[in-house]
MITORRO-187382 format. One record per residue (C-alpha): x, y, z. Coordinates in steps of 0.001 Angstrom, whole numbers, plus 500000, padded with zeros to 6 digits. Example, Ala and Ser with C-alpha at 12.3 -4.5 7.8 and 13.67 -1.06 7.14 Angstrom:
512300495500507800;513670498940507140;
This chain:
903585948184171910;900500950341171631;902527953187170325;904043951076167643;900527949854166657;899232953299166632;902046954628164310;901229951818161795;897683952352161932;898201956312161451;899875955331158266;897078953026157197;894746956024157738;896933958017155326;898840960006157936;902814960272156945;904787958714159683;908328959602158951;911361957331159492;912487959723162457;909133959212164046;909432955437163864;913031955544165184;911866957622168229;909241955016169197;909967953525172529;910425949649172205;908940947558174713;910747945260177293;909040942355176041;906526941108173433;904381938089172591;905623935348170630;904816931851169865;907065929419171571;908189925825172369;909402924945175734;912699923162176138;911339921208179143;908437919913177153;910647918344174321;909785914756175390;906078915412175750;905037913347172809;907340910374173358;905842907154172265;903369908755169851;903105908303166233;904061911769164253;900423911768163157;899193911732166629;901182914625167931;899297917746168533;900851921312167932;898041923042170074;899610921301173161;903153922410172450;902825925737170850;902318928542173513;901821932241173285;904262933797175810;905468937193176891;909214936953175982;912154939728176515;913158941776173682;916543940293172719;919666942536172256;920004944081169014;923278943322167428;925456944696164371;923939944022161036;920382943160162607;917007944793162681;913854944504164861;910625944172162782;907145944973164003;905393941863162731;901937942612161111;901575938951159921;903270935642159538;902589932327158140;902735928604158985;905262926551157230;906088922642157870;909182923526159727;906956925137162430;905158921711162516;908233919849162845;909387922250165635;905976921944167351;906143917920167335;909758917936168078;910722915835165165;913025914674163524;914746916315166439;914213919011169059;915229922403167621;916719923263171042;919929921245169554;920076924004166927;919884926690169253;922591925182171548;925003924613168686;924483928277167488;924854929712170835;928396928149171089;929660930050167889;929927933418169513;928916935606172520;926248937243170264;924832934040169190;924615932968172703;921236935070172822;919482932315170961;920265929563173462;917227929904175702;914857927487177340;912100928576174916;912046929116171118;910126931645169253;909259930132166225;908295931149162455;910007931556159318;907902934193157617;906904937836158325;905430941061156835;905863944268159063;907680947488159601;911345947937160697;911385949521164205;915197949847164778;918609948844162900;921840947824164373;925279949001163672;926314948666159904;922890948556158412;922476951183155645;919964949723153213;917034949708155641;915550952261157949;912878952475160724;909484952922159089;910292950862155980;907689947940155088;909200944832154458;908871941057154189;911656938739155238;913156935673153668;914374932914156363;917955932462155151;920523933386158106;924045933259157206;927294934391158891;929526934467155620;932873934581157641;934230931535155557;934713931445151890;932301928671150894;929113930872150883;930417933728148787;929395931876145534;926126930663147002;925215931814150348;923316928457150936;926686926811151114;927843928924153861;929030926506156736;926890928643159175;923858928611157046;920785928402159155;916923928771158647;915714931687160705;912856930776163224;913750926958163046;917411926863163532;917545930335165186;915451931961167863;913281935100167679;911437934187164643;908251935533162863;905409934207164639;905384936974167224;904852940795167729;908325941630167254;911218939540165201;914999939946165354;916304939583161697;919748940193160046;919239943018157520;920129940787154716;916919938937155188;914828941935154430;913175942756151253;910397945319150132;906783944496150881;904746944198147712;902635947393147837;899460945630146409;899168942879149086;897794942921152556;900038942067155386;898887938577155707;899172938018151942;902555939506151844;903663937332154790;902597934160153056;904958933575150035;908168933982151619;909466930501152428;907746928506149868;907961930872147047;911780931254147364;912243927473147744;910048926763144637;912062929446142853;915410927875143439;914325924364143252;912756924953139717;913961928224138190;917392928820139268;920581927261137855;921217925925141360;918143923841141004;916487922218137924;917108925263135597;913668924976133915;913335926125130397;910483926827128168;908746923733126797;909734921442129640;907356919074131139;907195919406134900;905722916924137167;904535918698140385;903494916776143579;901009918579145590;900426920982142889;897815923103144779;899746923114147989;902309925669149667;905026924603147645;903371923197144735;901008926143144229;904211928189143454;905913925609141443;902740925373139217;902748929008138663;906533929105137788;905911926465135394;903192928268133668;904849931623133904;908126930054132463;906804928395129332;906706925029130882;903975922503130992;903074921410134375;901734917834135022;899831918531138432;899393915792140877;896671916345143386;894463914467145886;890793915454145073;888798917425142486;888802920692144769;892601920830144207;892300920002140777;889985922961140069;892536925205141790;895280923984139394;892981924697136521;892319928107138048;895861928890137913;895956927923134108;897219924256134463;895563921862132154;897417918258132764;896200916998136208;896114913647137783;893968912994140679;896029910468142694;893122909556144776;891054908406141672;894022906727140415;894533905031143640;898206904437143154;899748901997145628;903422902415145082;904168900407148151;903029896711148468;903917896913152098;906427898784154346;909609897468152643;908692896576148958;907543899194146182;905492898042143229;907036898858140099;903868897978138171;902420900995139918;905300903224138606;904829902043135090;900976902728135553;901707905947136834;904337906834133771;901709905681131380;899144908226132808;901621910927132512;902311909991128841;898588909867128005;898391913501129193;901529914895127512;901089913295124089;903754910485124711;906332912327126498;907960911714129752;908568914670132214;911897916513131977;911691917658135616;910145916161138675;909339918677141403;909826916472144599;908980916932148127;906767914164149422;909924911896149889;909696908235150713;906127907721149515;906605909006146009;910531909042145400;910629905830143472;907933906688141092;909573910047140665;912805908566139565;911217906185137233;908889908890135688;911728911337134768;912584911055131026;916058909905130102;918578912671131035;915849914140133149;916194915850136670;914550914959139995;915051917825142289;913991917538145882;913678919866148708;911593918075151561;910558914632152574;907230915077154285;906181911522154068;909619910284155276;913256911004154883;914620907445154006;914001907333150291;914291904135148193;914349903900144335;915815901580141603;919179902922140708;918921901287137324;916395903807136267;918797906752137342;922354905565136018;921269903855132780;918976906674131735;921677909456132881;919112911082135250;920163913579137971;918881914048141582;919438917398142767;919090918597146422;917561921946146899;917263923833150231;915357927055150601;917181929830148559;920056932296148629;919407936016149040;919354936805145315;916924934029144531;914698935049147336;914911938711146023;913977937546142585;910970935415143844;909871938518146069;910151940705142913;907865938484140762;905393938902143464;905803942385143536;905281942503139544;902283940621139792;903678937764137850;903384935237140729;900516935430143353;900227934377146967;898388931148147516;896784932119150942;893692930448151861;892956931561155390;894498933352158269;894406932755161983;895004935021165104;898282934752166838;896516932897169675;895234930375167307;898767929365165867;898361926020167350;895235925108165518;896946926676162201;899867924386162674;897639921355163434;895635922099160169;899054922009158247;900139919007160117;896904917043159098;897059918288155423;893696919955156194;894532923236154425;895218924542150861;898041926622149882;899405928552152827;897838929378156144;898582932901157545;898932934190161015;897767937642162018;900296939175164659;900000942775165152;897505943412162637;894012943243164328;892157942198161148;892748941014157363;892785943314154591;895371945867156054;898638947173154563;897506947533150975;899387950707149480;898671950226145581;895077949603145252;894907950437141542;897749947560140608;895768945265143108;892552945562141197;894360944253138131;895138940842140035;892353940691142545;891190937295141352;894584935568141205;895331936990144594;892275935529146182;892360932145144116;892892930140146977;890621931949149715;888108930025151619;889196926705150161;
């Protein structure tokens, strides 16, 4: 591993290290990765989700380097990031991810590699290609890359119009093994994209999952198909997902209506250029009277607050991801003929809404899950062009991944939380400092918050 780190550090110092030299590096028999253990899947039984502590279930272990298959690549991971799927994995909710690995392992002898008593987690990375398998032509050792988290087989017809519809579609590092919270990751070559030259390793690693998800959900024709002039209600508008949705709305000529939980988060939205902001803590909305009953008076109050900001207009699109807590209000708030597009349910999966507001007003609910390769590529391209920026607030060391996941679990973070893997400090990996200087303030907008 030291030789790999030294080769990357030499490039950092300005020395040319060729593809041939990277290809000649000896690979280690094992590497450090953040894991959950199959024999601990029941460790939190009887506890409420909020009381489950990822620091107890996430381990940093030495794990064997898996076999490299056709169409795959080893990547030396300089940095990764925390997503909610890592939190879910760490608390074994809604199900243990070992069921995913077992099912994947049954699909082929090569996939059997993933069915192990440990799961190396993580669905983001920025790093350097070390070696490619048979049939890989677009990437070579030494390429600096980021990876999106869509893993597909594409042996059936369904995925060839939209790869997210592949029957064997999985999220790498969540439904597959050998994820990005590690020193080395195993990816399919069609997960790779060029690392933006003006970003550090940790900045480049942080957008992947959430940026691509927000792009498909809001911009793509597979999602809401946002257009100029749309009013877009964005829940958690300064968060990991919402921070990108806010940028896409502004960048695409729409008007974001940003819902946040405090003044600090409102300031972040204003720094991004948003003007219409609802602080839900100040408004003290109580969308649920009790566990079983929603309060439609509160929906109406919420709708009125939106119209006061927009000059009397309802929103064309609702960018949904909290789920149970907000979904009834979201369906109500969308204009007649409007769209509610949902990609997650962080407050609960069982949604309730009044269907009269949906069918009688010709509204649409669209389910959106991650993004296909083309959508991910476009989202990454916008990062590279400096039109969309990372939302990284802070980074942890690999050994501190449990604490990083706990922060996300408790919502004690802003934007995205990064993890340094092989990078020994922040600030490394920038290749185009002149271009970076033009966007420094936007890149650092979430820092230290």
